[in-house]
C-alpha positions, -999 to 999 in steps of 0.1 A, spaced: -90 -237 756 -56 -254 751 -29 -236 732 0 -254 714 26 -233 697 2 -204 695 -26 -224 680 -58 -235 697 -62 -273 700 -99 -283 701 -97 -318 686 -77 -347 699 -51 -357 673 -54 -394 665 -17 -400 662 -9 -388 698 -17 -405 731 -15 -373 751 5 -342 761 26 -325 787 13 -291 797 17 -261 819 -12 -244 835 -7 -208 847 -27 -188 872 -31 -154 856 -37 -137 889 -3 -146 905 18 -163 877 21 -195 896 23 -226 874 17 -264 873 34 -289 850 15 -321 843 4 -346 817 -29 -357 802 -41 -384 779 -62 -377 749 -74 -413 747 -83 -442 770 -91 -478 761 -124 -492 774 -126 -529 777 -159 -543 766 -172 -578 773 -168 -604 745 -195 -608 719 -219 -636 724 -202 -669 717 -167 -653 717 -140 -654 744 -118 -624 737 -127 -590 753 -132 -561 729 -114 -528 732 -126 -494 722 -105 -462 721 -124 -433 735 -116 -396 741 -109 -384 777 -121 -352 793 -89 -334 782 -107 -303 770 -122 -297 805 -90 -307 824 -71 -282 846 -48 -306 865 -49 -330 895 -34 -306 921 -59 -300 950 -50 -264 954 -58 -257 917 -91 -276 920 -101 -254 950 -91 -222 931 -111 -234 901 -142 -239 923 -137 -205 938 -128 -184 908 -137 -204 877 -117 -213 847 -111 -178 833 -82 -173 857 -61 -199 840 -39 -202 808 -34 -238 796 -5 -245 772 5 -278 757 43 -280 759 47 -313 740 25 -337 722 34 -374 730 29 -406 711 29 -429 741 23 -429 779 59 -436 785 69 -406 765 44 -384 784 59 -396 817 94 -390 806 88 -354 794 66 -345 823 93 -355 848 121 -340 827 104 -306 826 95 -308 863 132 -315 872 145 -289 847 122 -262 862 130 -273 898 92 -274 905 97 -289 940 119 -260 951 104 -231 933 75 -214 951 61 -203 917 49 -238 910 20 -257 925 37 -291 919 42 -309 952 57 -342 941 72 -359 910 60 -394 904 81 -414 880 85 -450 868 99 -453 833 116 -482 815 140 -477 786 115 -496 764 89 -468 771 111 -442 755 129 -463 728 113 -442 701 130 -411 715 166 -423 711 169 -409 676 156 -375 687 181 -374 716 210 -384 694 201 -356 669 196 -330 697 159 -325 691 150 -329 727 
């Protein structure tokens, strides 16, 4: 179960590419900040007599996702999913927006220095074009 602003999200919203989340270990309060896509694009072969490949938008495994961290994966195997709270911090309309907000939150929370986080690295590659749609939000202080 994923929570967003106190509401359970059980259906992927069509208008969003994915989300930035925090997963919390209820046993010790330790957290992990990450991102996850709602959707992926599958490339299909061209139809008979055609040249262009076809594309199909399909839903990912986001409902079953608990993060990419190896320590969390081991704890999940050992204790199961009931030990975890999963909260969506921000819904994002693009992959670039997801990358930006994931890194921003990780830096804001000092996840690499704080022993209360499972995060071990921050991977980041963002071009200004990836976040061009956020400029208005930034200018109006709605970050």
